[in-house]
TORKOL-4160 file (C-alpha; in steps of 0.2 Angstrom, whole numbers, padded with zeros to 4 digits, m for minus):
297
<pt num="1" X="1498" Y="0117" Z="0854"/>
<pt num="2" X="1501" Y="0119" Z="0835"/>
<pt num="3" X="1493" Y="0110" Z="0820"/>
<pt num="4" X="1490" Y="0114" Z="0802"/>
<pt num="5" X="1471" Y="0116" Z="0799"/>
<pt num="6" X="1466" Y="0106" Z="0783"/>
<pt num="7" X="1448" Y="0110" Z="0784"/>
<pt num="8" X="1435" Y="0120" Z="0794"/>
<pt num="9" X="1418" Y="0113" Z="0799"/>
<pt num="10" X="1406" Y="0125" Z="0809"/>
<pt num="11" X="1389" Y="0124" Z="0816"/>
<pt num="12" X="1378" Y="0138" Z="0810"/>
<pt num="13" X="1364" Y="0145" Z="0822"/>
<pt num="14" X="1373" Y="0153" Z="0838"/>
<pt num="15" X="1391" Y="0150" Z="0831"/>
<pt num="16" X="1392" Y="0160" Z="0814"/>
<pt num="17" X="1375" Y="0169" Z="0817"/>
<pt num="18" X="1371" Y="0176" Z="0835"/>
<pt num="19" X="1359" Y="0164" Z="0846"/>
<pt num="20" X="1350" Y="0180" Z="0850"/>
<pt num="21" X="1344" Y="0184" Z="0833"/>
<pt num="22" X="1325" Y="0182" Z="0834"/>
<pt num="23" X="1318" Y="0168" Z="0824"/>
<pt num="24" X="1307" Y="0176" Z="0810"/>
<pt num="25" X="1321" Y="0189" Z="0806"/>
<pt num="26" X="1333" Y="0185" Z="0793"/>
<pt num="27" X="1347" Y="0176" Z="0800"/>
<pt num="28" X="1362" Y="0179" Z="0790"/>
<pt num="29" X="1381" Y="0179" Z="0795"/>
<pt num="30" X="1388" Y="0196" Z="0799"/>
<pt num="31" X="1396" Y="0203" Z="0783"/>
<pt num="32" X="1414" Y="0204" Z="0791"/>
<pt num="33" X="1414" Y="0186" Z="0796"/>
<pt num="34" X="1405" Y="0180" Z="0779"/>
<pt num="35" X="1420" Y="0189" Z="0769"/>
<pt num="36" X="1433" Y="0181" Z="0780"/>
<pt num="37" X="1426" Y="0164" Z="0778"/>
<pt num="38" X="1425" Y="0168" Z="0759"/>
<pt num="39" X="1443" Y="0171" Z="0758"/>
<pt num="40" X="1447" Y="0155" Z="0769"/>
<pt num="41" X="1436" Y="0145" Z="0757"/>
<pt num="42" X="1447" Y="0149" Z="0742"/>
<pt num="43" X="1461" Y="0139" Z="0751"/>
<pt num="44" X="1454" Y="0124" Z="0762"/>
<pt num="45" X="1437" Y="0116" Z="0763"/>
<pt num="46" X="1424" Y="0125" Z="0774"/>
<pt num="47" X="1408" Y="0115" Z="0778"/>
<pt num="48" X="1393" Y="0118" Z="0789"/>
<pt num="49" X="1387" Y="0104" Z="0801"/>
<pt num="50" X="1370" Y="0111" Z="0807"/>
<pt num="51" X="1353" Y="0106" Z="0814"/>
<pt num="52" X="1344" Y="0117" Z="0801"/>
<pt num="53" X="1338" Y="0110" Z="0785"/>
<pt num="54" X="1344" Y="0112" Z="0767"/>
<pt num="55" X="1332" Y="0125" Z="0763"/>
<pt num="56" X="1336" Y="0136" Z="0777"/>
<pt num="57" X="1355" Y="0135" Z="0777"/>
<pt num="58" X="1360" Y="0133" Z="0758"/>
<pt num="59" X="1358" Y="0152" Z="0753"/>
<pt num="60" X="1365" Y="0159" Z="0770"/>
<pt num="61" X="1382" Y="0150" Z="0769"/>
<pt num="62" X="1387" Y="0153" Z="0751"/>
<pt num="63" X="1405" Y="0149" Z="0754"/>
<pt num="64" X="1403" Y="0131" Z="0761"/>
<pt num="65" X="1407" Y="0117" Z="0751"/>
<pt num="66" X="1398" Y="0104" Z="0760"/>
<pt num="67" X="1381" Y="0105" Z="0771"/>
<pt num="68" X="1377" Y="0092" Z="0784"/>
<pt num="69" X="1359" Y="0096" Z="0788"/>
<pt num="70" X="1346" Y="0090" Z="0802"/>
<pt num="71" X="1360" Y="0084" Z="0813"/>
<pt num="72" X="1367" Y="0074" Z="0800"/>
<pt num="73" X="1354" Y="0065" Z="0793"/>
<pt num="74" X="1356" Y="0073" Z="0775"/>
<pt num="75" X="1374" Y="0078" Z="0769"/>
<pt num="76" X="1375" Y="0088" Z="0753"/>
<pt num="77" X="1391" Y="0092" Z="0742"/>
<pt num="78" X="1388" Y="0108" Z="0732"/>
<pt num="79" X="1394" Y="0114" Z="0715"/>
<pt num="80" X="1403" Y="0129" Z="0722"/>
<pt num="81" X="1411" Y="0142" Z="0711"/>
<pt num="82" X="1428" Y="0150" Z="0716"/>
<pt num="83" X="1422" Y="0167" Z="0714"/>
<pt num="84" X="1411" Y="0174" Z="0728"/>
<pt num="85" X="1401" Y="0186" Z="0716"/>
<pt num="86" X="1397" Y="0172" Z="0704"/>
<pt num="87" X="1391" Y="0160" Z="0717"/>
<pt num="88" X="1380" Y="0173" Z="0726"/>
<pt num="89" X="1372" Y="0177" Z="0710"/>
<pt num="90" X="1370" Y="0158" Z="0704"/>
<pt num="91" X="1362" Y="0154" Z="0721"/>
<pt num="92" X="1351" Y="0169" Z="0721"/>
<pt num="93" X="1343" Y="0166" Z="0705"/>
<pt num="94" X="1341" Y="0146" Z="0710"/>
<pt num="95" X="1326" Y="0148" Z="0723"/>
<pt num="96" X="1327" Y="0130" Z="0729"/>
<pt num="97" X="1345" Y="0126" Z="0727"/>
<pt num="98" X="1342" Y="0110" Z="0721"/>
<pt num="99" X="1354" Y="0114" Z="0705"/>
<pt num="100" X="1367" Y="0118" Z="0717"/>
<pt num="101" X="1368" Y="0099" Z="0723"/>
<pt num="102" X="1382" Y="0089" Z="0716"/>
<pt num="103" X="1380" Y="0073" Z="0728"/>
<pt num="104" X="1369" Y="0070" Z="0743"/>
<pt num="105" X="1370" Y="0057" Z="0756"/>
<pt num="106" X="1356" Y="0051" Z="0768"/>
<pt num="107" X="1360" Y="0041" Z="0784"/>
<pt num="108" X="1358" Y="0022" Z="0779"/>
<pt num="109" X="1342" Y="0013" Z="0780"/>
<pt num="110" X="1332" Y="0028" Z="0786"/>
<pt num="111" X="1319" Y="0030" Z="0771"/>
<pt num="112" X="1306" Y="0019" Z="0779"/>
<pt num="113" X="1308" Y="0027" Z="0797"/>
<pt num="114" X="1307" Y="0045" Z="0789"/>
<pt num="115" X="1292" Y="0040" Z="0780"/>
<pt num="116" X="1283" Y="0033" Z="0795"/>
<pt num="117" X="1289" Y="0046" Z="0808"/>
<pt num="118" X="1286" Y="0061" Z="0796"/>
<pt num="119" X="1268" Y="0059" Z="0799"/>
<pt num="120" X="1270" Y="0058" Z="0818"/>
<pt num="121" X="1281" Y="0075" Z="0817"/>
<pt num="122" X="1269" Y="0083" Z="0808"/>
<pt num="123" X="1254" Y="0079" Z="0819"/>
<pt num="124" X="1266" Y="0084" Z="0834"/>
<pt num="125" X="1270" Y="0101" Z="0826"/>
<pt num="126" X="1252" Y="0105" Z="0823"/>
<pt num="127" X="1247" Y="0101" Z="0840"/>
<pt num="128" X="1261" Y="0111" Z="0848"/>
<pt num="129" X="1256" Y="0127" Z="0837"/>
<pt num="130" X="1239" Y="0125" Z="0843"/>
<pt num="131" X="1242" Y="0122" Z="0861"/>
<pt num="132" X="1258" Y="0134" Z="0864"/>
<pt num="133" X="1253" Y="0147" Z="0850"/>
<pt num="134" X="1257" Y="0161" Z="0862"/>
<pt num="135" X="1274" Y="0155" Z="0868"/>
<pt num="136" X="1283" Y="0146" Z="0855"/>
<pt num="137" X="1288" Y="0145" Z="0837"/>
<pt num="138" X="1288" Y="0129" Z="0827"/>
<pt num="139" X="1302" Y="0127" Z="0814"/>
<pt num="140" X="1300" Y="0112" Z="0803"/>
<pt num="141" X="1315" Y="0103" Z="0794"/>
<pt num="142" X="1313" Y="0095" Z="0778"/>
<pt num="143" X="1324" Y="0084" Z="0768"/>
<pt num="144" X="1329" Y="0094" Z="0753"/>
<pt num="145" X="1317" Y="0086" Z="0742"/>
<pt num="146" X="1304" Y="0090" Z="0752"/>
<pt num="147" X="1298" Y="0073" Z="0754"/>
<pt num="148" X="1299" Y="0070" Z="0772"/>
<pt num="149" X="1298" Y="0081" Z="0788"/>
<pt num="150" X="1312" Y="0075" Z="0797"/>
<pt num="151" X="1314" Y="0086" Z="0811"/>
<pt num="152" X="1304" Y="0100" Z="0822"/>
<pt num="153" X="1312" Y="0114" Z="0833"/>
<pt num="154" X="1301" Y="0121" Z="0846"/>
<pt num="155" X="1309" Y="0139" Z="0849"/>
<pt num="156" X="1305" Y="0152" Z="0863"/>
<pt num="157" X="1321" Y="0164" Z="0861"/>
<pt num="158" X="1308" Y="0178" Z="0858"/>
<pt num="159" X="1302" Y="0178" Z="0875"/>
<pt num="160" X="1310" Y="0190" Z="0886"/>
<pt num="161" X="1315" Y="0179" Z="0901"/>
<pt num="162" X="1322" Y="0162" Z="0894"/>
<pt num="163" X="1327" Y="0156" Z="0910"/>
<pt num="164" X="1309" Y="0159" Z="0918"/>
<pt num="165" X="1301" Y="0150" Z="0905"/>
<pt num="166" X="1313" Y="0136" Z="0901"/>
<pt num="167" X="1305" Y="0124" Z="0914"/>
<pt num="168" X="1288" Y="0131" Z="0913"/>
<pt num="169" X="1288" Y="0127" Z="0894"/>
<pt num="170" X="1298" Y="0112" Z="0893"/>
<pt num="171" X="1289" Y="0101" Z="0905"/>
<pt num="172" X="1272" Y="0100" Z="0897"/>
<pt num="173" X="1281" Y="0100" Z="0879"/>
<pt num="174" X="1290" Y="0085" Z="0884"/>
<pt num="175" X="1274" Y="0077" Z="0890"/>
<pt num="176" X="1267" Y="0080" Z="0874"/>
<pt num="177" X="1281" Y="0074" Z="0864"/>
<pt num="178" X="1282" Y="0058" Z="0874"/>
<pt num="179" X="1263" Y="0055" Z="0870"/>
<pt num="180" X="1268" Y="0056" Z="0852"/>
<pt num="181" X="1284" Y="0045" Z="0853"/>
<pt num="182" X="1272" Y="0032" Z="0858"/>
<pt num="183" X="1263" Y="0034" Z="0842"/>
<pt num="184" X="1280" Y="0031" Z="0832"/>
<pt num="185" X="1275" Y="0014" Z="0822"/>
<pt num="186" X="1293" Y="0009" Z="0815"/>
<pt num="187" X="1301" Y="m0003" Z="0827"/>
<pt num="188" X="1316" Y="0004" Z="0838"/>
<pt num="189" X="1314" Y="0021" Z="0829"/>
<pt num="190" X="1306" Y="0031" Z="0842"/>
<pt num="191" X="1307" Y="0051" Z="0839"/>
<pt num="192" X="1323" Y="0058" Z="0846"/>
<pt num="193" X="1322" Y="0074" Z="0858"/>
<pt num="194" X="1337" Y="0084" Z="0858"/>
<pt num="195" X="1337" Y="0094" Z="0875"/>
<pt num="196" X="1349" Y="0108" Z="0880"/>
<pt num="197" X="1354" Y="0115" Z="0897"/>
<pt num="198" X="1351" Y="0133" Z="0893"/>
<pt num="199" X="1347" Y="0135" Z="0876"/>
<pt num="200" X="1329" Y="0142" Z="0873"/>
<pt num="201" X="1323" Y="0128" Z="0861"/>
<pt num="202" X="1320" Y="0110" Z="0861"/>
<pt num="203" X="1322" Y="0098" Z="0845"/>
<pt num="204" X="1313" Y="0083" Z="0839"/>
<pt num="205" X="1318" Y="0071" Z="0825"/>
<pt num="206" X="1312" Y="0057" Z="0816"/>
<pt num="207" X="1327" Y="0047" Z="0819"/>
<pt num="208" X="1342" Y="0048" Z="0830"/>
<pt num="209" X="1357" Y="0056" Z="0822"/>
<pt num="210" X="1371" Y="0068" Z="0829"/>
<pt num="211" X="1384" Y="0080" Z="0823"/>
<pt num="212" X="1398" Y="0066" Z="0827"/>
<pt num="213" X="1390" Y="0055" Z="0813"/>
<pt num="214" X="1390" Y="0070" Z="0801"/>
<pt num="215" X="1409" Y="0074" Z="0806"/>
<pt num="216" X="1414" Y="0056" Z="0801"/>
<pt num="217" X="1405" Y="0055" Z="0784"/>
<pt num="218" X="1412" Y="0071" Z="0780"/>
<pt num="219" X="1429" Y="0068" Z="0786"/>
<pt num="220" X="1431" Y="0050" Z="0779"/>
<pt num="221" X="1418" Y="0049" Z="0763"/>
<pt num="222" X="1419" Y="0067" Z="0757"/>
<pt num="223" X="1436" Y="0077" Z="0762"/>
<pt num="224" X="1447" Y="0062" Z="0765"/>
<pt num="225" X="1440" Y="0046" Z="0755"/>
<pt num="226" X="1457" Y="0037" Z="0756"/>
<pt num="227" X="1455" Y="0038" Z="0776"/>
<pt num="228" X="1473" Y="0040" Z="0780"/>
<pt num="229" X="1471" Y="0048" Z="0796"/>
<pt num="230" X="1481" Y="0063" Z="0792"/>
<pt num="231" X="1468" Y="0077" Z="0790"/>
<pt num="232" X="1467" Y="0090" Z="0804"/>
<pt num="233" X="1450" Y="0098" Z="0806"/>
<pt num="234" X="1444" Y="0112" Z="0815"/>
<pt num="235" X="1427" Y="0112" Z="0822"/>
<pt num="236" X="1417" Y="0127" Z="0829"/>
<pt num="237" X="1400" Y="0125" Z="0838"/>
<pt num="238" X="1391" Y="0133" Z="0853"/>
<pt num="239" X="1378" Y="0121" Z="0860"/>
<pt num="240" X="1378" Y="0102" Z="0867"/>
<pt num="241" X="1372" Y="0096" Z="0851"/>
<pt num="242" X="1391" Y="0101" Z="0845"/>
<pt num="243" X="1399" Y="0090" Z="0858"/>
<pt num="244" X="1400" Y="0074" Z="0848"/>
<pt num="245" X="1408" Y="0083" Z="0834"/>
<pt num="246" X="1420" Y="0092" Z="0846"/>
<pt num="247" X="1426" Y="0075" Z="0852"/>
<pt num="248" X="1432" Y="0070" Z="0834"/>
<pt num="249" X="1440" Y="0087" Z="0829"/>
<pt num="250" X="1458" Y="0090" Z="0829"/>
<pt num="251" X="1454" Y="0107" Z="0836"/>
<pt num="252" X="1438" Y="0111" Z="0844"/>
<pt num="253" X="1433" Y="0129" Z="0849"/>
<pt num="254" X="1416" Y="0133" Z="0857"/>
<pt num="255" X="1408" Y="0149" Z="0854"/>
<pt num="256" X="1399" Y="0160" Z="0866"/>
<pt num="257" X="1386" Y="0174" Z="0859"/>
<pt num="258" X="1375" Y="0176" Z="0874"/>
<pt num="259" X="1378" Y="0178" Z="0893"/>
<pt num="260" X="1361" Y="0170" Z="0897"/>
<pt num="261" X="1369" Y="0153" Z="0889"/>
<pt num="262" X="1379" Y="0141" Z="0900"/>
<pt num="263" X="1380" Y="0125" Z="0888"/>
<pt num="264" X="1391" Y="0112" Z="0893"/>
<pt num="265" X="1403" Y="0111" Z="0879"/>
<pt num="266" X="1416" Y="0096" Z="0877"/>
<pt num="267" X="1427" Y="0107" Z="0868"/>
<pt num="268" X="1446" Y="0112" Z="0868"/>
<pt num="269" X="1444" Y="0131" Z="0869"/>
<pt num="270" X="1431" Y="0143" Z="0871"/>
<pt num="271" X="1430" Y="0161" Z="0863"/>
<pt num="272" X="1415" Y="0175" Z="0863"/>
<pt num="273" X="1407" Y="0178" Z="0846"/>
<pt num="274" X="1415" Y="0194" Z="0843"/>
<pt num="275" X="1432" Y="0187" Z="0843"/>
<pt num="276" X="1428" Y="0174" Z="0830"/>
<pt num="277" X="1432" Y="0185" Z="0814"/>
<pt num="278" X="1448" Y="0191" Z="0822"/>
<pt num="279" X="1453" Y="0173" Z="0826"/>
<pt num="280" X="1449" Y="0167" Z="0810"/>
<pt num="281" X="1458" Y="0180" Z="0801"/>
<pt num="282" X="1474" Y="0177" Z="0811"/>
<pt num="283" X="1472" Y="0159" Z="0806"/>
<pt num="284" X="1471" Y="0163" Z="0787"/>
<pt num="285" X="1487" Y="0176" Z="0789"/>
<pt num="286" X="1496" Y="0163" Z="0798"/>
<pt num="287" X="1495" Y="0150" Z="0784"/>
<pt num="288" X="1482" Y="0139" Z="0794"/>
<pt num="289" X="1494" Y="0134" Z="0808"/>
<pt num="290" X="1484" Y="0135" Z="0823"/>
<pt num="291" X="1491" Y="0140" Z="0839"/>
<pt num="292" X="1483" Y="0145" Z="0855"/>
<pt num="293" X="1490" Y="0162" Z="0854"/>
<pt num="294" X="1479" Y="0166" Z="0840"/>
<pt num="295" X="1464" Y="0166" Z="0850"/>
<pt num="296" X="1471" Y="0180" Z="0861"/>
<pt num="297" X="1477" Y="0192" Z="0847"/>
């Protein structure tokens, strides 16, 4: 298969930054990979589609032109310099990153839902931290204005044996989440739980959203507003929450970074994390003409 790639969209955690990076450590993209992405971003659009929030991601993916955050609930187009050193300095001097925002998109009609379920999520996060404090870390995900808590990740990748603890932890965690779902006061907008077959975390969101919705928004409203159907987009991801975006991409590549993970990925190709820099470099050198041979060079 051959196709000219017009844009690249990628997940962050587990795709550009290895899954086994312990939460609490600084999670940055390896320098070699980041340098290649900077080079690509000078020629074609590069964007991030992540379950992370804006405040986590904006200063870790300085090359990205668009950031879709919290599973597509919030998508942000950035003011980005064409020179990497200028952009790094600009963002490092801008602690909250809000001056970098050119345009902001929220899922339609979710303000009321976020207002209601943000309170429920906050109480759930506090309860989980209290009840499971020795086993999990809770990551809160806020909208860029910090007005609403839109998602929570319950993370236990720091534990020595993920598989041993997965069922042991997730059964009582799910029971607690179900109790809080019943407290969701907005009709037809119960909290949404994202589960994973082997990844060592669980996500809870204020409202249902998925990366396919984020992909559609970026592809049609941001990258290709004329919607002529001619844009070819490469998507990179590593977990089940990337499947809806994989299905929409012209070329979809799954990334594996830990042998303990066996996600059910609906992608066309699969490569190891260590292969990703070489693949992207070869793609750049090949003038963004994708062929299967680039995956094995």
